[in-house]
N, C-alpha and C positions, 0 to 999 in steps of 0.2 A: 504493500500500500504506500509506504514511504517512497519507494523507488518510482512508482507511477506518478505520485505527486511531484517528485523532482523532475521527471520527464516532461510533465505538463507545464511546469514552471519554466523549464528550458525552452520548450516550443513557444510559449507565450512571450517570454522575454526576447527570444531571438527574433520572432516575427516583428514585435514592436520596435526593437532596436534597429533592425534592417530597414524598416520603413522610415524611421526617424533619420537614420544614417543616410539613406538615399536622398531625403529632402535636404538635409544639411549640406551634403557633398554637392548637390546640384546648386544650392544657394551660394556656395562659395565659389562656383565657377559660372559666371554670367553667360559664357558661350555654350553651356550645355543646354540641350533642348528637351532632355528627358531624364527621368530619375534613373540612376544607375546603382544597382546593388550587386557587388561582386561577391566572390567567395570569401573575401577578406573584409570583415565588418569595420568600416571606417568610423562608426559611431562611438567606439570605445574611447577614442581620444577626444570626443566632443560632448561628454557628459553622461555616458552610459555606465561608467565604472561603478557607481553606487548600486545600481540594479544588478549588475553582474556579480559583485561581491556578495550581494544578499541572496541571489538565487543559486549561484554556483560556489558556495563557500568552500566546498571540498576541492573543486577545480582551482579556485583562486589560490588556496594554500599550496596545493601541489605545484602549481606553475610558479608562484611568486618566491617561495622559500629558496630554491637553488640560486636564483638571481640575487636575492638579498644577501645570501651567504657569500657569494663570490664578490659582490660589491664591498662587503665588509672586509674580506681578505685583501682586496686590492688596497683599500684605505689603510688597513693595518700595516701592510708592507711599505706603503709610501711614507707613512709617518715614521716607521721604524728605520728606514734607510736614512732619513734625515737626522735622526738621533745618532746613527753611526757616522754620518758625515760630520756631525758636530764634534765627535770624539777624534776623528781624523784631523779636523781643523785644529783642535787643541794640541794634538801631538806634532803636527807640522809646524805650529807656531812655537813649539818647544815648551817643556814642562814649567819653566819658571814664570811663564806668562799665563797661568791657568785662569785667573780671575779676568784678565784682560781678554783672553780668547773667548771665554763664555760670554762676556759682555758684548763683544763685537759680533759674535755669531747671532745672539738673540736680538740684536738691535735691528736686524733686517726684517722687514715686514713681508718679504716674499722669499720663497724657497729658491727661486732662480737667482736672485741677487746674492744669497748666501753661497750658493754653489759657485758662482763666478768669483767671489772673493777667495774661496778656497783654491780655485784653480790658479789665480794670480799669485797667491802666497806660495803654492807648491812650485810654481815656475821659478821663484826667487830662491826658495830653500834648496831645491834639488837641481840647481844650475849645472852642477858637475855630475849628477847622477841621472842620466837620460832615461834609464828604464823606469825609475820610480815616478818621475814626472810624467812620462808617457802613459804609465798605467793609471795614474790619478786622472789624467786628461781623458783617457779612454772611458773610465768609470763615469765621469761627469757627463761626457757626451751621451753615454747610454741612458743615464737618468734623464737628461734633457730630452732625448728621443722618446721616452715613455711618458713624458708629462702631458702631451696632448691626449694620449690614450687614457691616461688616468682621469683627466678632466672630463673627457667624454663619458666614461663609465660612471663617474660619480655625479656629474652635473647635468647630463642630458635627460630630457623628459622621455619617459617610456609609457607605453600604452598596452592594453590587452586587446589582442586581435583574434578573432575567431577564424581559424583556418580549417577548411574542409579536410576530413580524415585525420586531423591532428588535434582539433579542439582549440581551447584557449592557448595563446602563445603571447609572450612578451616581446614587443618589437619597439625600436626607436620611434618616437612620435615626431614625424616630420611634417605634419599637417600645416603647421604655422611657420615652416621654414627654419626651424632651429638648427644652427650650424653644428652644434655638438652632436645632435641626433643624426644629422646627415653623414657625419664621419663614421657612424656605426652601421650604416646601411649595408655595407659589403661584408661578406663572410658570415660565419656562424657566431652569434653574439656570445654564447656561453664559452666557446673555444677561445675567442678573443680575450675574454676576461681571465680565463685560466692561463693563457700565455703571458698576459701582462703581470699577473700575480707571480708566476714562476720566474720570470725574468727579474722582477724586483727582488725576489727572495735570493736569487743567485748573486745579484749585485750587492745586496746587503752583506752576504757572507764574504764576498770578496773584499768589501770595504773593512769589515771587522778584522779579517786576516792581515790586511795591510797595516792597520793600526797596531795589531798585536806584534807584527814584525818590527815596527818602529819602536814600540815600547821596550822590546827585548833586544834591540840592536841587531836584528837579523841572526839571532843565534840558531843553532841546529834545530832546536825544538820549535822554533817560531820563524821559519824562513820566509822570505818575501814570496807571496803566492803567485801562481800563474793565473792568467785571465780565464774566466769561464767561457771559452770560445764556443763550445759545442751548443750551449743554450742559445747563442746568437748566430748560429749557422756560419761561423767563420772558420771552424776547424777544417771542414772539408775543402774549402777554397785554399787554405794554407797547404794542406797535404797535396792537393792537385798541383800547386805551383812547384812543390818540392819534387814530386814524381816527374813532372815534365822536365825539371832541371837535370835530374839524374839521367833520363833518357837522352837528352841532348848531349850530355857529357860523354855517354857511351858512344854515341854516333860520331863524336869528334875523335875518339881514340881509335876507332876501327881502321881508318886509312893509314895511321902510323904503324899499327901492328901488322897490317898486311904487307907493308913495304919492307919489313925486316927480313 
């Protein structure tokens, strides 16, 4: 009996929302001459969310929870890596300036400005150690590259869309032209969130290990770490260049050996 009531509610709400959605989508496009209702209900981004969450409470929770958890994970890793960068900044500035380092880092109102000052300081501190400066520069560039993805995941508007054969799905709400939502239109949304989380986690680990190496003066137990290239699809390219270099050297040796 409860299942029948749920199905009836589903049919009634879906019919009403499709009709309303068609009217609203037509009104938003003056050039349209007829009501259009596709398999993807545009109404959910225009006011139907309350009815959907009431009628489809179980579906709402089932669909929403995985996205909410992933958003939380991305936010956690983003905040965490900036705490790790603060420690790296303190160590690059040298121990005796602890209070000054903390005051300078916390004076910046944007994360990007703080990252830039760390890069500038590292360039001066490691003027004679190209590897350390290069690795810190690489780390900051990777974090900068993930900032847009983080902003989109955490600040873009999302909507519930009914997709035939799949049911309710969460999709970026681009109805009003939001630029952050438009960034998330391509690819699988869940997979993009997972990739962003995993990359931030790898970068955070790399940052912590660099700080640990500086604290312990690169001792055997705390050596300067290698970059997490595999997570960023750079390892294969490096191996490819090395293998091509070996092949080319072999080809150069063949004529000399054949002439002996």
